[in-house]
gemmi code that builds the backbone of each chain (N, CA, C; Angstrom):
import gemmi

chains = {
    "A": [
        ("MET", (85.673, 76.320, 117.882), (84.952, 75.980, 116.640), (85.671, 74.810, 115.946)),
        ("SER", (84.903, 73.773, 115.571), (85.528, 72.627, 114.902), (85.952, 73.019, 113.492)),
        ("LYS", (86.780, 72.144, 112.896), (87.251, 72.427, 111.538), (86.051, 72.505, 110.583)),
        ("GLN", (85.091, 71.584, 110.810), (83.913, 71.547, 109.927), (83.086, 72.837, 110.059)),
        ("GLU", (82.903, 73.259, 111.336), (82.144, 74.500, 111.557), (82.832, 75.689, 110.882)),
        ("ARG", (84.164, 75.701, 111.024), (84.900, 76.810, 110.435), (84.735, 76.832, 108.915)),
        ("MET", (84.793, 75.628, 108.328), (84.616, 75.539, 106.874), (83.229, 76.022, 106.460)),
        ("LEU", (82.211, 75.672, 107.278), (80.846, 76.092, 106.940), (80.700, 77.609, 107.032)),
        ("VAL", (81.318, 78.180, 108.072), (81.262, 79.638, 108.229), (81.936, 80.309, 107.037)),
        ("GLU", (83.112, 79.760, 106.661), (83.837, 80.337, 105.527), (83.026, 80.233, 104.238)),
        ("LEU", (82.379, 79.088, 104.083), (81.590, 78.853, 102.875), (80.411, 79.826, 102.823)),
        ("ALA", (79.723, 79.962, 103.983), (78.581, 80.879, 104.042), (79.035, 82.295, 103.730)),
        ("ASP", (80.211, 82.642, 104.251), (80.752, 83.974, 104.035), (81.021, 84.208, 102.552)),
        ("GLN", (81.591, 83.184, 101.905), (81.883, 83.306, 100.477), (80.603, 83.489, 99.674)),
        ("VAL", (79.590, 82.680, 100.026), (78.346, 82.731, 99.262), (77.694, 84.094, 99.430)),
        ("GLU", (77.674, 84.547, 100.699), (77.027, 85.820, 100.981), (77.809, 86.979, 100.372)),
        ("CYS", (79.126, 86.904, 100.583), (79.939, 88.053, 100.197), (80.177, 88.109, 98.711)),
        ("CYS", (80.639, 86.956, 98.139), (81.226, 87.124, 96.822), (81.076, 85.860, 95.998)),
        ("SER", (79.934, 85.696, 95.414), (79.828, 84.577, 94.495), (80.618, 84.948, 93.238)),
        ("PRO", (81.051, 83.934, 92.472), (81.911, 84.228, 91.313), (81.287, 85.260, 90.377)),
        ("LEU", (82.097, 86.146, 89.869), (81.540, 87.203, 89.014), (81.023, 86.664, 87.689)),
        ("VAL", (81.387, 85.426, 87.348), (80.820, 84.843, 86.128), (79.426, 84.277, 86.386)),
        ("ARG", (79.030, 84.101, 87.665), (77.743, 83.459, 87.941), (76.587, 84.437, 87.845)),
        ("GLU", (76.751, 85.609, 88.438), (75.702, 86.627, 88.391), (76.337, 88.004, 88.523)),
        ("PRO", (75.654, 89.036, 88.044), (76.244, 90.378, 88.137), (76.507, 90.752, 89.591)),
        ("LEU", (77.671, 91.299, 89.846), (78.010, 91.781, 91.188), (77.068, 92.914, 91.576)),
        ("ALA", (76.611, 92.902, 92.826), (75.814, 94.025, 93.321), (76.735, 95.241, 93.489)),
        ("PRO", (76.177, 96.458, 93.302), (77.017, 97.655, 93.405), (77.803, 97.742, 94.714)),
        ("GLY", (77.159, 97.411, 95.840), (77.847, 97.493, 97.134), (79.015, 96.526, 97.229)),
        ("GLN", (78.784, 95.300, 96.758), (79.864, 94.303, 96.727), (81.018, 94.804, 95.873)),
        ("ALA", (80.663, 95.393, 94.743), (81.694, 95.852, 93.810), (82.576, 96.926, 94.449)),
        ("VAL", (81.954, 97.825, 95.218), (82.734, 98.882, 95.887), (83.723, 98.259, 96.867)),
        ("GLU", (83.222, 97.296, 97.659), (84.072, 96.666, 98.681), (85.216, 95.886, 98.035)),
        ("LEU", (84.867, 95.094, 97.018), (85.885, 94.271, 96.362), (86.894, 95.110, 95.595)),
        ("ALA", (86.425, 96.162, 94.942), (87.319, 97.005, 94.140), (88.413, 97.599, 95.026)),
        ("ARG", (88.053, 97.917, 96.256), (89.028, 98.480, 97.198), (90.175, 97.496, 97.439)),
        ("VAL", (89.825, 96.216, 97.543), (90.859, 95.205, 97.817), (91.694, 94.948, 96.560)),
        ("PHE", (91.008, 94.851, 95.401), (91.763, 94.669, 94.150), (92.695, 95.860, 93.909)),
        ("LYS", (92.208, 97.042, 94.215), (93.030, 98.240, 94.007), (94.289, 98.184, 94.882)),
        ("ALA", (94.130, 97.678, 96.098), (95.297, 97.563, 96.990), (96.352, 96.644, 96.379)),
        ("LEU", (95.902, 95.639, 95.624), (96.851, 94.722, 94.970), (97.304, 95.255, 93.604)),
        ("GLY", (96.726, 96.360, 93.177), (97.022, 96.896, 91.853), (98.269, 97.756, 91.823)),
        ("ASP", (99.257, 97.369, 92.560), (100.533, 98.080, 92.604), (101.646, 97.049, 92.794)),
        ("PRO", (102.699, 97.093, 91.956), (103.730, 96.056, 92.015), (104.418, 95.939, 93.381)),
        ("VAL", (104.664, 97.084, 94.019), (105.335, 97.029, 95.327), (104.430, 96.349, 96.354)),
        ("ARG", (103.147, 96.704, 96.337), (102.235, 96.100, 97.322), (102.042, 94.611, 97.061)),
        ("LEU", (101.968, 94.230, 95.788), (101.861, 92.799, 95.476), (103.073, 92.048, 95.996)),
        ("ARG", (104.260, 92.614, 95.782), (105.482, 91.939, 96.246), (105.547, 91.913, 97.766)),
        ("LEU", (105.110, 92.999, 98.419), (105.085, 93.007, 99.886), (104.154, 91.908, 100.397)),
        ("ALA", (102.956, 91.815, 99.812), (101.998, 90.780, 100.240), (102.605, 89.402, 100.054)),
        ("SER", (103.290, 89.204, 98.935), (103.881, 87.904, 98.641), (105.054, 87.611, 99.574)),
        ("LEU", (105.879, 88.612, 99.857), (107.001, 88.417, 100.790), (106.485, 88.031, 102.176)),
        ("ILE", (105.434, 88.695, 102.610), (104.859, 88.395, 103.930), (104.263, 86.983, 103.929)),
        ("ALA", (103.455, 86.689, 102.907), (102.731, 85.411, 102.870), (103.675, 84.224, 102.748)),
        ("SER", (104.791, 84.410, 102.043), (105.685, 83.275, 101.794), (106.844, 83.227, 102.791)),
        ("HIS", (106.882, 84.157, 103.742), (107.992, 84.198, 104.704), (107.892, 83.042, 105.700)),
        ("ASP", (109.044, 82.617, 106.217), (109.076, 81.545, 107.224), (108.088, 81.839, 108.351)),
        ("GLY", (107.266, 80.866, 108.665), (106.327, 81.033, 109.770), (105.117, 81.870, 109.393)),
        ("GLY", (105.057, 82.323, 108.142), (103.883, 83.063, 107.670), (103.817, 84.492, 108.163)),
        ("GLU", (104.894, 84.982, 108.779), (104.883, 86.389, 109.187), (106.249, 87.026, 108.931)),
        ("ALA", (106.229, 88.335, 108.760), (107.469, 89.052, 108.469), (107.406, 90.414, 109.134)),
        ("CYS", (108.557, 90.895, 109.592), (108.593, 92.259, 110.133), (109.154, 93.185, 109.052)),
        ("VAL", (108.985, 94.479, 109.254), (109.491, 95.439, 108.262), (110.969, 95.166, 107.979)),
        ("CYS", (111.695, 94.734, 109.033), (113.136, 94.469, 108.876), (113.388, 93.367, 107.840)),
        ("ASP", (112.396, 92.481, 107.621), (112.549, 91.423, 106.615), (112.190, 91.913, 105.212)),
        ("LEU", (111.523, 93.055, 105.127), (110.909, 93.462, 103.861), (111.701, 94.538, 103.119)),
        ("THR", (112.346, 95.413, 103.865), (112.919, 96.609, 103.231), (114.054, 96.298, 102.252)),
        ("ASP", (114.836, 95.230, 102.533), (115.991, 94.929, 101.676), (115.595, 94.588, 100.240)),
        ("ALA", (114.368, 94.137, 100.048), (113.934, 93.721, 98.713), (113.632, 94.917, 97.798)),
        ("PHE", (113.582, 96.121, 98.383), (113.169, 97.298, 97.601), (114.178, 98.429, 97.736)),
        ("GLU", (114.293, 99.203, 96.687), (115.086, 100.428, 96.794), (114.132, 101.576, 97.101)),
        ("LEU", (113.482, 101.476, 98.237), (112.481, 102.467, 98.619), (112.740, 102.889, 100.059)),
        ("SER", (112.283, 104.092, 100.397), (112.485, 104.583, 101.764), (111.555, 103.855, 102.730)),
        ("GLY", (111.914, 103.882, 103.999), (111.066, 103.290, 105.038), (109.637, 103.835, 105.012)),
        ("PRO", (109.479, 105.171, 104.961), (108.106, 105.714, 104.941), (107.286, 105.225, 103.732)),
        ("THR", (107.951, 105.036, 102.582), (107.212, 104.555, 101.402), (106.748, 103.111, 101.627)),
        ("ILE", (107.634, 102.278, 102.159), (107.246, 100.901, 102.481), (106.073, 100.915, 103.480)),
        ("SER", (106.198, 101.774, 104.498), (105.141, 101.856, 105.521), (103.804, 102.271, 104.909)),
        ("HIS", (103.867, 103.218, 103.969), (102.638, 103.641, 103.298), (101.965, 102.460, 102.606)),
        ("HIS", (102.762, 101.687, 101.845), (102.182, 100.550, 101.108), (101.642, 99.484, 102.075)),
        ("LEU", (102.362, 99.257, 103.186), (101.866, 98.294, 104.175), (100.535, 98.767, 104.765)),
        ("ARG", (100.417, 100.076, 104.963), (99.167, 100.608, 105.524), (98.001, 100.378, 104.554)),
        ("VAL", (98.249, 100.583, 103.253), (97.180, 100.360, 102.259), (96.734, 98.897, 102.287)),
        ("LEU", (97.710, 97.975, 102.346), (97.370, 96.542, 102.405), (96.569, 96.225, 103.671)),
        ("ARG", (96.975, 96.875, 104.761), (96.319, 96.631, 106.043), (94.893, 97.173, 106.036)),
        ("GLU", (94.722, 98.378, 105.511), (93.391, 98.992, 105.483), (92.445, 98.238, 104.557)),
        ("ALA", (93.010, 97.531, 103.581), (92.174, 96.730, 102.669), (91.876, 95.351, 103.264)),
        ("GLY", (92.423, 95.085, 104.448), (92.153, 93.806, 105.108), (92.991, 92.655, 104.584)),
        ("LEU", (94.038, 92.969, 103.815), (94.860, 91.900, 103.231), (95.950, 91.401, 104.184)),
        ("ILE", (96.395, 92.265, 105.082), (97.385, 91.841, 106.079), (96.965, 92.377, 107.450)),
        ("THR", (97.512, 91.754, 108.486), (97.367, 92.300, 109.831), (98.762, 92.611, 110.348)),
        ("GLY", (98.857, 93.512, 111.293), (100.143, 93.855, 111.895), (100.035, 93.798, 113.404)),
        ("GLU", (101.082, 93.272, 114.047), (101.093, 93.196, 115.514), (102.454, 93.660, 116.013)),
        ("ARG", (102.441, 94.661, 116.894), (103.716, 95.137, 117.429), (104.202, 94.196, 118.521)),
        ("ARG", (105.475, 93.751, 118.383), (106.106, 92.955, 119.445), (107.519, 93.499, 119.623)),
        ("GLY", (107.729, 94.217, 120.731), (109.035, 94.834, 120.962), (109.259, 95.942, 119.953)),
        ("THR", (110.417, 95.897, 119.293), (110.805, 96.985, 118.387), (109.984, 96.984, 117.102)),
        ("TRP", (109.566, 95.806, 116.659), (109.030, 95.685, 115.309), (107.537, 95.374, 115.260)),
        ("VAL", (106.937, 95.769, 114.137), (105.577, 95.308, 113.824), (105.718, 94.081, 112.923)),
        ("TYR", (105.029, 93.008, 113.294), (105.060, 91.771, 112.494), (103.768, 91.662, 111.687)),
        ("TYR", (103.937, 91.388, 110.406), (102.789, 91.328, 109.499), (102.481, 89.892, 109.096)),
        ("ARG", (101.197, 89.611, 108.947), (100.715, 88.313, 108.453), (99.692, 88.554, 107.348)),
        ("ILE", (99.650, 87.631, 106.402), (98.613, 87.723, 105.381), (97.285, 87.303, 106.020)),
        ("GLN", (96.180, 87.827, 105.513), (94.853, 87.419, 105.964), (94.291, 86.394, 104.970)),
        ("PRO", (94.342, 85.119, 105.290), (93.932, 84.109, 104.312), (92.501, 84.305, 103.821)),
        ("ASP", (91.602, 84.735, 104.714), (90.201, 84.910, 104.304), (90.062, 85.944, 103.193)),
        ("ALA", (90.890, 86.986, 103.257), (90.800, 88.021, 102.219), (91.209, 87.447, 100.864)),
        ("LEU", (92.277, 86.631, 100.847), (92.706, 86.018, 99.586), (91.639, 85.047, 99.081)),
        ("ARG", (91.077, 84.254, 100.023), (90.028, 83.291, 99.635), (88.850, 83.988, 98.974)),
        ("ARG", (88.468, 85.114, 99.565), (87.306, 85.852, 99.060), (87.557, 86.345, 97.625)),
        ("LEU", (88.735, 86.934, 97.402), (89.056, 87.427, 96.057), (89.130, 86.268, 95.068)),
        ("SER", (89.767, 85.188, 95.518), (89.912, 84.028, 94.641), (88.543, 83.471, 94.269)),
        ("ALA", (87.627, 83.444, 95.251), (86.280, 82.916, 95.007), (85.531, 83.757, 93.973)),
        ("VAL", (85.795, 85.054, 93.968), (85.128, 85.947, 93.009), (85.606, 85.673, 91.583)),
        ("LEU", (86.859, 85.239, 91.471), (87.475, 85.120, 90.140), (87.319, 83.747, 89.513)),
        ("VAL", (86.943, 82.728, 90.297), (86.883, 81.383, 89.723), (85.750, 81.296, 88.711)),
        ("LEU", (85.875, 80.281, 87.862), (84.989, 80.210, 86.700), (83.760, 79.343, 86.894)),
        ("ASP", (83.762, 78.467, 87.885), (82.554, 77.678, 88.118), (82.349, 77.457, 89.601)),
        ("ASP", (81.148, 76.991, 89.951), (80.749, 76.903, 91.353), (81.605, 75.917, 92.140)),
        ("THR", (82.009, 74.826, 91.511), (82.804, 73.820, 92.207), (84.115, 74.440, 92.680)),
        ("ALA", (84.761, 75.136, 91.762), (86.043, 75.741, 92.102), (85.871, 76.788, 93.193)),
        ("ALA", (84.713, 77.473, 93.177), (84.489, 78.517, 94.183), (84.476, 77.924, 95.588)),
        ("VAL", (83.969, 76.705, 95.700), (83.868, 76.090, 97.019), (85.220, 75.562, 97.476)),
        ("THR", (86.016, 75.043, 96.515), (87.274, 74.401, 96.908), (88.440, 75.378, 96.966)),
        ("ALA", (88.317, 76.522, 96.329), (89.481, 77.432, 96.252), (89.820, 78.004, 97.623)),
    ],
    "B": [
        ("MET", (94.074, 70.738, 69.589), (94.700, 70.385, 70.873), (93.692, 69.620, 71.734)),
        ("SER", (94.094, 68.479, 72.296), (93.175, 67.691, 73.115), (92.922, 68.425, 74.430)),
        ("LYS", (91.886, 67.966, 75.149), (91.550, 68.603, 76.420), (92.732, 68.461, 77.392)),
        ("GLN", (93.352, 67.271, 77.345), (94.469, 67.023, 78.255), (95.660, 67.946, 77.945)),
        ("GLU", (95.930, 68.079, 76.632), (97.037, 68.961, 76.234), (96.764, 70.407, 76.673)),
        ("ARG", (95.486, 70.814, 76.486), (95.142, 72.184, 76.839), (95.330, 72.409, 78.349)),
        ("MET", (94.929, 71.385, 79.133), (95.090, 71.498, 80.589), (96.569, 71.592, 80.964)),
        ("LEU", (97.405, 70.824, 80.246), (98.846, 70.852, 80.544), (99.449, 72.216, 80.209)),
        ("VAL", (99.009, 72.754, 79.059), (99.502, 74.080, 78.663), (99.087, 75.119, 79.699)),
        ("GLU", (97.813, 75.039, 80.119), (97.320, 75.996, 81.118), (98.094, 75.864, 82.425)),
        ("LEU", (98.347, 74.619, 82.800), (99.061, 74.372, 84.048), (100.481, 74.933, 83.964)),
        ("ALA", (101.148, 74.645, 82.834), (102.513, 75.143, 82.639), (102.519, 76.668, 82.699)),
        ("ASP", (101.496, 77.261, 82.081), (101.392, 78.709, 82.048), (101.241, 79.270, 83.462)),
        ("GLN", (100.395, 78.587, 84.245), (100.184, 79.039, 85.619), (101.476, 78.952, 86.418)),
        ("VAL", (102.190, 77.822, 86.256), (103.409, 77.622, 87.032), (104.444, 78.669, 86.643)),
        ("GLU", (104.562, 78.872, 85.315), (105.560, 79.815, 84.843), (105.187, 81.245, 85.223)),
        ("CYS", (103.902, 81.543, 84.970), (103.481, 82.927, 85.140), (103.273, 83.301, 86.580)),
        ("CYS", (102.498, 82.459, 87.309), (101.986, 83.000, 88.551), (101.747, 81.911, 89.575)),
        ("SER", (102.807, 81.486, 90.202), (102.583, 80.558, 91.302), (101.976, 81.358, 92.452)),
        ("PRO", (101.265, 80.695, 93.357), (100.571, 81.440, 94.417), (101.517, 82.360, 95.190)),
        ("LEU", (101.044, 83.526, 95.510), (101.931, 84.481, 96.189), (102.295, 84.037, 97.591)),
        ("VAL", (101.578, 83.048, 98.135), (101.959, 82.534, 99.453), (103.098, 81.511, 99.336)),
        ("ARG", (103.365, 81.010, 98.123), (104.373, 79.954, 97.997), (105.791, 80.504, 97.950)),
        ("GLU", (105.977, 81.547, 97.153), (107.309, 82.157, 97.071), (107.138, 83.624, 96.686)),
        ("PRO", (108.130, 84.456, 97.017), (107.995, 85.878, 96.677), (107.838, 86.065, 95.169)),
        ("LEU", (106.897, 86.906, 94.789), (106.703, 87.240, 93.380), (107.942, 87.931, 92.834)),
        ("ALA", (108.351, 87.570, 91.619), (109.448, 88.281, 90.968), (108.957, 89.678, 90.571)),
        ("PRO", (109.863, 90.664, 90.572), (109.443, 92.039, 90.246), (108.698, 92.143, 88.916)),
        ("GLY", (109.174, 91.438, 87.878), (108.521, 91.514, 86.571), (107.099, 90.964, 86.603)),
        ("GLN", (106.927, 89.838, 87.289), (105.593, 89.254, 87.442), (104.671, 90.226, 88.170)),
        ("ALA", (105.234, 90.865, 89.198), (104.423, 91.778, 90.008), (103.917, 92.952, 89.172)),
        ("VAL", (104.769, 93.464, 88.279), (104.357, 94.588, 87.422), (103.192, 94.156, 86.531)),
        ("GLU", (103.336, 92.972, 85.942), (102.306, 92.478, 85.018), (100.985, 92.213, 85.747)),
        ("LEU", (101.091, 91.538, 86.898), (99.876, 91.205, 87.647), (99.203, 92.444, 88.228)),
        ("ALA", (100.010, 93.377, 88.706), (99.451, 94.583, 89.326), (98.576, 95.338, 88.323)),
        ("ARG", (98.984, 95.304, 87.073), (98.218, 95.994, 86.020), (96.804, 95.396, 85.921)),
        ("VAL", (96.718, 94.085, 86.031), (95.416, 93.429, 85.911), (94.583, 93.661, 87.175)),
        ("PHE", (95.223, 93.547, 88.344), (94.491, 93.826, 89.583), (93.998, 95.278, 89.598)),
        ("LYS", (94.824, 96.175, 89.100), (94.438, 97.589, 89.087), (93.200, 97.795, 88.205)),
        ("ALA", (93.157, 97.063, 87.097), (91.986, 97.174, 86.210), (90.712, 96.749, 86.937)),
        ("LEU", (90.840, 95.803, 87.863), (89.668, 95.364, 88.637), (89.450, 96.225, 89.882)),
        ("GLY", (90.352, 97.153, 90.126), (90.276, 97.973, 91.332), (89.379, 99.173, 91.192)),
        ("ASP", (88.291, 99.001, 90.507), (87.310, 100.073, 90.301), (85.925, 99.429, 90.263)),
        ("PRO", (84.973, 99.948, 91.043), (83.654, 99.304, 91.135), (82.932, 99.186, 89.787)),
        ("VAL", (83.046, 100.215, 88.956), (82.357, 100.155, 87.655), (82.971, 99.061, 86.784)),
        ("ARG", (84.288, 98.991, 86.775), (84.941, 97.970, 85.929), (84.655, 96.561, 86.443)),
        ("LEU", (84.636, 96.400, 87.773), (84.294, 95.084, 88.321), (82.890, 94.682, 87.899)),
        ("ARG", (81.962, 95.620, 87.983), (80.570, 95.305, 87.604), (80.463, 95.045, 86.103)),
        ("LEU", (81.197, 95.817, 85.299), (81.184, 95.568, 83.847), (81.700, 94.157, 83.552)),
        ("ALA", (82.824, 93.783, 84.183), (83.398, 92.448, 83.960), (82.382, 91.378, 84.362)),
        ("SER", (81.698, 91.609, 85.475), (80.734, 90.628, 85.964), (79.498, 90.567, 85.062)),
        ("LEU", (79.035, 91.733, 84.596), (77.885, 91.749, 83.682), (78.207, 90.990, 82.388)),
        ("ILE", (79.415, 91.200, 81.879), (79.823, 90.513, 80.644), (79.942, 89.010, 80.896)),
        ("ALA", (80.638, 88.642, 81.980), (80.921, 87.224, 82.255), (79.650, 86.436, 82.540)),
        ("SER", (78.669, 87.091, 83.173), (77.472, 86.356, 83.582), (76.328, 86.503, 82.578)),
        ("HIS", (76.562, 87.231, 81.486), (75.500, 87.458, 80.499), (75.202, 86.185, 79.710)),
        ("ASP", (73.958, 86.068, 79.255), (73.565, 84.909, 78.443), (74.557, 84.690, 77.308)),
        ("GLY", (75.021, 83.453, 77.188), (75.936, 83.132, 76.106), (77.355, 83.584, 76.366)),
        ("GLY", (77.586, 84.219, 77.519), (78.952, 84.615, 77.893), (79.451, 85.842, 77.161)),
        ("GLU", (78.556, 86.525, 76.441), (79.004, 87.769, 75.805), (77.930, 88.838, 75.910)),
        ("ALA", (78.363, 90.069, 75.861), (77.438, 91.194, 75.987), (77.910, 92.328, 75.103)),
        ("CYS", (76.951, 93.075, 74.546), (77.341, 94.265, 73.787), (77.127, 95.489, 74.672)),
        ("VAL", (77.693, 96.620, 74.263), (77.548, 97.840, 75.069), (76.074, 98.103, 75.353)),
        ("CYS", (75.216, 97.758, 74.370), (73.776, 97.990, 74.532), (73.205, 97.225, 75.718)),
        ("ASP", (73.867, 96.117, 76.117), (73.418, 95.348, 77.281), (73.951, 95.926, 78.589)),
        ("LEU", (74.952, 96.787, 78.494), (75.695, 97.186, 79.692), (75.313, 98.562, 80.222)),
        ("THR", (74.951, 99.467, 79.320), (74.821, 100.870, 79.735), (73.663, 101.100, 80.716)),
        ("ASP", (72.579, 100.308, 80.588), (71.417, 100.536, 81.453), (71.725, 100.342, 82.936)),
        ("ALA", (72.759, 99.557, 83.233), (73.071, 99.257, 84.634), (73.756, 100.427, 85.339)),
        ("PHE", (74.167, 101.438, 84.570), (74.962, 102.523, 85.154), (74.360, 103.884, 84.800)),
        ("GLU", (74.530, 104.818, 85.693), (74.165, 106.195, 85.362), (75.434, 106.911, 84.901)),
        ("LEU", (75.979, 106.417, 83.820), (77.237, 106.960, 83.301), (77.094, 107.187, 81.804)),
        ("SER", (77.896, 108.124, 81.280), (77.828, 108.418, 79.847), (78.446, 107.274, 79.042)),
        ("GLY", (78.081, 107.198, 77.775), (78.669, 106.217, 76.869), (80.190, 106.259, 76.842)),
        ("PRO", (80.772, 107.466, 76.685), (82.241, 107.532, 76.648), (82.893, 107.021, 77.937)),
        ("THR", (82.239, 107.256, 79.087), (82.814, 106.768, 80.353), (82.797, 105.242, 80.384)),
        ("ILE", (81.673, 104.657, 79.966), (81.593, 103.183, 79.895), (82.675, 102.671, 78.939)),
        ("SER", (82.806, 103.325, 77.796), (83.806, 102.897, 76.804), (85.219, 102.959, 77.379)),
        ("HIS", (85.485, 104.013, 78.140), (86.810, 104.137, 78.770), (87.086, 102.938, 79.673)),
        ("HIS", (86.102, 102.590, 80.519), (86.306, 101.475, 81.448), (86.452, 100.147, 80.694)),
        ("LEU", (85.680, 99.980, 79.626), (85.809, 98.753, 78.820), (87.200, 98.672, 78.196)),
        ("ARG", (87.731, 99.823, 77.785), (89.058, 99.826, 77.177), (90.129, 99.405, 78.204)),
        ("VAL", (89.987, 99.886, 79.442), (90.954, 99.505, 80.489), (90.907, 97.993, 80.720)),
        ("LEU", (89.699, 97.435, 80.786), (89.560, 95.974, 80.980), (90.186, 95.222, 79.806)),
        ("ARG", (89.968, 95.764, 78.616), (90.487, 95.119, 77.409), (92.008, 95.180, 77.359)),
        ("GLU", (92.557, 96.338, 77.679), (94.020, 96.491, 77.648), (94.707, 95.636, 78.714)),
        ("ALA", (93.964, 95.314, 79.778), (94.527, 94.456, 80.822), (94.351, 92.980, 80.483)),
        ("GLY", (93.718, 92.697, 79.348), (93.545, 91.307, 78.928), (92.396, 90.590, 79.614)),
        ("LEU", (91.526, 91.351, 80.292), (90.424, 90.711, 81.014), (89.211, 90.435, 80.134)),
        ("ILE", (89.040, 91.221, 79.088), (87.945, 90.987, 78.145), (88.478, 91.126, 76.712)),
        ("THR", (87.719, 90.544, 75.779), (87.996, 90.782, 74.366), (86.761, 91.434, 73.764)),
        ("GLY", (86.944, 92.143, 72.679), (85.818, 92.768, 72.005), (85.852, 92.437, 70.522)),
        ("GLU", (84.679, 92.173, 69.971), (84.602, 91.859, 68.541), (83.443, 92.632, 67.927)),
        ("ARG", (83.747, 93.423, 66.901), (82.679, 94.179, 66.251), (81.886, 93.272, 65.321)),
        ("ARG", (80.547, 93.284, 65.492), (79.655, 92.568, 64.562), (78.493, 93.496, 64.259)),
        ("GLY", (78.489, 94.045, 63.027), (77.445, 94.989, 62.662), (77.613, 96.268, 63.449)),
        ("THR", (76.508, 96.720, 64.078), (76.532, 98.005, 64.787), (77.341, 97.962, 66.074)),
        ("TRP", (77.364, 96.804, 66.730), (77.883, 96.746, 68.104), (79.192, 95.983, 68.233)),
        ("VAL", (79.922, 96.348, 69.296), (81.070, 95.536, 69.719), (80.572, 94.580, 70.809)),
        ("TYR", (80.869, 93.297, 70.632), (80.472, 92.292, 71.626), (81.679, 91.911, 72.472)),
        ("TYR", (81.460, 91.921, 73.787), (82.560, 91.651, 74.727), (82.405, 90.289, 75.384)),
        ("ARG", (83.546, 89.638, 75.602), (83.605, 88.363, 76.318), (84.677, 88.443, 77.387)),
        ("ILE", (84.455, 87.737, 78.488), (85.498, 87.649, 79.501), (86.598, 86.729, 78.988)),
        ("GLN", (87.824, 86.950, 79.420), (88.940, 86.066, 79.082), (89.169, 85.100, 80.248)),
        ("PRO", (88.689, 83.868, 80.139), (88.778, 82.966, 81.303), (90.210, 82.768, 81.796)),
        ("ASP", (91.173, 82.732, 80.866), (92.567, 82.515, 81.283), (93.065, 83.617, 82.211)),
        ("ALA", (92.615, 84.839, 81.946), (93.053, 85.956, 82.792), (92.516, 85.783, 84.215)),
        ("LEU", (91.254, 85.364, 84.336), (90.690, 85.138, 85.674), (91.395, 83.983, 86.365)),
        ("ARG", (91.658, 82.915, 85.599), (92.356, 81.745, 86.163), (93.714, 82.128, 86.724)),
        ("ARG", (94.416, 82.954, 85.967), (95.763, 83.357, 86.368), (95.725, 84.137, 87.690)),
        ("LEU", (94.796, 85.097, 87.772), (94.687, 85.885, 89.003), (94.283, 85.002, 90.169)),
        ("SER", (93.313, 84.124, 89.911), (92.830, 83.237, 90.963), (93.963, 82.337, 91.460)),
        ("ALA", (94.787, 81.857, 90.521), (95.904, 80.970, 90.883), (96.915, 81.689, 91.773)),
        ("VAL", (97.073, 82.992, 91.558), (98.019, 83.770, 92.368), (97.523, 83.908, 93.810)),
        ("LEU", (96.193, 83.914, 93.955), (95.624, 84.224, 95.270), (95.351, 83.005, 96.133)),
        ("VAL", (95.350, 81.807, 95.538), (94.998, 80.627, 96.342), (96.070, 80.351, 97.378)),
        ("LEU", (95.667, 79.584, 98.378), (96.522, 79.437, 99.555), (97.398, 78.198, 99.539)),
        ("ASP", (97.081, 77.224, 98.723), (97.961, 76.051, 98.652), (98.039, 75.540, 97.228)),
        ("ASP", (99.007, 74.644, 96.999), (99.321, 74.192, 95.654), (98.181, 73.419, 95.008)),
        ("THR", (97.460, 72.632, 95.819), (96.357, 71.842, 95.264), (95.311, 72.760, 94.654)),
        ("ALA", (94.955, 73.778, 95.426), (93.923, 74.710, 94.956), (94.390, 75.436, 93.698)),
        ("ALA", (95.697, 75.707, 93.624), (96.214, 76.436, 92.463), (95.970, 75.646, 91.186)),
        ("VAL", (96.059, 74.324, 91.287), (95.886, 73.495, 90.099), (94.418, 73.358, 89.739)),
        ("THR", (93.544, 73.291, 90.759), (92.122, 73.050, 90.466), (91.336, 74.322, 90.216)),
        ("ALA", (91.866, 75.467, 90.627), (91.060, 76.707, 90.539), (90.836, 77.101, 89.095)),
    ],
}
model = gemmi.Model(1)
for chain_id, residues in chains.items():
    chain = gemmi.Chain(chain_id)
    for i, (resn, *xyz) in enumerate(residues, 1):
        res = gemmi.Residue()
        res.name, res.seqid = resn, gemmi.SeqId(i, " ")
        for name, pos in zip(("N", "CA", "C"), xyz):
            atom = gemmi.Atom()
            atom.name, atom.element = name, gemmi.Element(name[0])
            atom.pos, atom.b_iso = gemmi.Position(*pos), 0.0
            res.add_atom(atom)
        chain.add_residue(res)
    model.add_chain(chain)
structure = gemmi.Structure()
structure.add_model(model)
structure.setup_entities()
């Protein structure tokens, strides 16, 4: 797929999925889907985990890169990573001993598109 | 304040408050503050209320404009409006019989700025 095609697909997806909430009332079904993703970010530990993963060298991080930032047990970190994953905000891939996590850019784009204040910004965000 | 000054203040606020989470790890304090706002949007009814208010004629809506969209009691709607208000996403002003609600554009801008994927988008969103 060319860069242009990819941009068109992304744009169509944004329009279909989530036009800005200031433009027209969100449909109930859209609201359920989006609320799930916002809720996943509605926790300080999960927000920091998402940010640590997204800003890590190479755009991916393993649990071994994440645990030192928190005074939390491994299972608690794993729980929060699972919530982020189930909301479609990150993906995980096992390679050897560790699972490596990456942010899902499309998920961030979609949320950002919902929050922008005018149509121009929705397309460029 | 001139338009340019206002843009500079907004930009400074964005940089100070919430640089994109893909750029650098969120500080714990920022994460607590932002998570509260994301959590407020992490409910389908509240998302729809925010969208109904933001997209309403004139950019404001009273409870009388909102209740018909939901099969929920008045107190339940009021509870959700209070959560949005306490998170800084809407303001309410009593005029006569009704409280009129408006979206807080700065709050949406701030969240959107956190979610964008590159620095250019953060400034234009």
